[in-house]
N, C-alpha and C positions, 0 to 999 in steps of 0.2 A: 504493500500500500504506500509506503514512504517513497519507494522508487518511482511508482506511478505519479505521485505528486510532483517529485522533482523533474521528471520528464515533461509533465504537463506544464508546469510553471516556466520551465526553460523554453518550451515551445512558444508559450505566450510572450515571453520576453523577446524572442527572436521575431515573432509576428509583430509586436509593438514597434520594433525598430524598422521593419519593412514598411508598415503602414505609415509611420511618421515620416520616413524618407519620401515615400510616394506623395504624401500630402505637402511636404516641404517643396518638392519639385513643382507641384501643381498650384502652389500658393493658396492652399486651403487651410481650414482649421486644423491645428496640430494637437498631438498628444502632449500634455505638459511634461516638463522635465522631472517634476516631482513624481508623476505617475510612472515614468520610465525607471526612476530610481527605486520607487516602491516595489515594483515587480522584481528588481534585482535584490532588494533587501529581504523579500520573503522567499528567496531561493532561486530566482531566475537570472542570477548574475551571469552565468555561463552562456545561456541563450541570448541574453541582451548583448554581451560582449561579442559573441559570434555574429549577431545581427549588425553590430557596429562595423565589424571587419568586412563582412560580405557586402553590405550596402554602402560602405564608406560614409557612415552617418554618425555624427557627433564625435568623430575621431580627433578633431582639432580642439575640442573643448577639454581643457585640462582636467576638469572635475569629473568628466566621463572617462577620459583616458586613464586616470588614476583610480577613480571611484569604483568602477565596475570590477577591475582586478582585485581591489581590496575586498569588495563584497564576496567575490568568489573564494578568496582565502578565508574570510570569516566563516563562510558556509562549510568549507572543507573541514576546518577546525571544529566547528559546531557538530557536524555529522560524525566526525571521528570521536569526539568526546561523549556524545549522546548515544551513539548506536553501536559502539564497539565494546 
């Protein structure tokens, strides 16, 4: 069940980056940066980071370039401590 959650939330993080990039190109309403970080904070950091790299989105914003990898590290440590 925990693995399914992590797969799903990372897929959502990846999808959020794709949708936000598409909306940015089309000059439409965007997903807020706080929402993008919230998905990362609840376990979707890896998917969000992969979305950043694949879609070249938010890679120049230092707080995303540093923040998402930090969230990934925090989640790896959290999972290690809680589930092993």
